[in-house]
C-alpha positions in Angstrom: -53.5 -9.4 36.3 -53.4 -12.3 34.3 -51.2 -12.9 31.0 -52.4 -14.5 28.0 -50.9 -17.7 26.8 -49.5 -16.0 23.8 -47.6 -13.5 25.8 -46.2 -16.3 28.3 -45.1 -18.2 25.4 -43.3 -15.1 23.8 -41.5 -14.5 27.4 -40.4 -18.0 27.3 -38.9 -18.1 23.8 -37.1 -14.7 24.6 -35.4 -16.3 27.4 -33.7 -18.9 25.0 -33.1 -16.4 22.3 -29.4 -16.1 21.4 -28.0 -12.7 22.1 -25.3 -12.0 19.4 -22.8 -9.5 20.7 -21.4 -7.2 18.0 -18.0 -8.0 17.0 -15.7 -5.6 18.6 -12.3 -7.3 17.3 -10.0 -5.6 14.9 -9.6 -8.6 12.7 -11.3 -7.3 9.9 -9.3 -4.3 9.9 -6.0 -6.2 10.4 -6.9 -8.7 7.6 -7.6 -5.7 5.2 -4.3 -4.1 6.1 -2.4 -7.5 5.6 -4.0 -7.7 2.3 -3.1 -4.3 1.4 0.4 -4.6 2.5 0.9 -8.0 0.6 -0.2 -6.4 -2.6 2.0 -3.4 -2.1 5.1 -5.7 -1.3 4.6 -7.8 -4.5 4.5 -4.7 -6.6 7.5 -3.1 -5.0 9.2 -6.2 -4.0 12.8 -6.1 -5.3 12.7 -2.4 -6.2 15.4 -1.5 -3.9 17.6 -3.9 -5.7 16.6 -3.1 -9.0 17.4 0.9 -7.9 20.8 -0.5 -7.2 21.3 -2.1 -10.5 19.8 0.7 -12.8 20.7 3.9 -11.1 23.8 5.7 -11.9 26.7 5.1 -9.1 26.3 8.8 -8.1 22.6 8.6 -7.5 22.3 5.4 -5.4 23.9 7.2 -2.3 22.1 10.5 -3.0 18.7 9.6 -4.0 16.4 6.4 -2.9 12.8 5.3 -3.8 10.3 6.2 -1.4 7.1 4.8 -2.7 5.4 3.3 -5.6 1.8 4.3 -5.9 -1.1 2.1 -6.9 -1.7 4.2 -9.7 2.1 3.6 -11.0 3.9 6.9 -9.7 7.2 6.4 -8.4 8.4 8.6 -5.9 12.0 9.3 -5.7 13.6 11.3 -2.5 16.7 13.1 -3.6 19.1 14.6 -1.0 19.4 18.1 -2.2 18.3 20.1 -5.4 21.5 19.3 -7.4 20.7 15.6 -7.1 17.0 15.9 -8.3 18.3 18.1 -11.1 20.7 15.3 -12.2 18.5 12.5 -11.6 15.6 14.4 -13.9 18.3 14.7 -16.5 19.3 11.1 -16.3 15.5 10.4 -16.6 15.0 12.4 -19.6 18.2 10.8 -21.3 16.6 7.3 -21.3 16.5 6.4 -17.5 12.8 6.3 -17.6 12.7 3.8 -20.3 15.2 1.6 -18.3 13.0 1.8 -15.1 10.0 0.8 -17.1 11.7 -2.1 -18.8 13.3 -3.5 -15.3 10.1 -3.0 -13.0 7.6 -5.6 -12.8 4.8 -3.0 -12.3 4.0 -0.3 -14.6 5.5 3.0 -14.1 3.5 5.8 -15.4 5.5 8.8 -14.3 8.6 9.6 -11.8 7.9 12.3 -8.9 11.1 13.5 -7.5 11.1 15.1 -3.9 13.6 16.8 -1.8 
């Protein structure tokens, strides 16, 4: 069977067409994670040092900063219920205003975990 000139030309062009393989690398995922991490690091950077300055001496060893969410919720991890209660009382007695004043990012609320 004889092929038409158009079919022959198409076959010749198909041989030269570049086959683009899908990008199977993780470059995009790593770049996105790095951007998110850098953004979070800027927001939280220095927060531990600020915590040591602001928090009363009895809380520095009994409570620590766990995370600061993108929505402005600061999560504090207390070692026990007594530390959580004392820290809550400190926040209500003016500690929250101090935290908001010293922190670079806006803090909407503080969540205390045990």
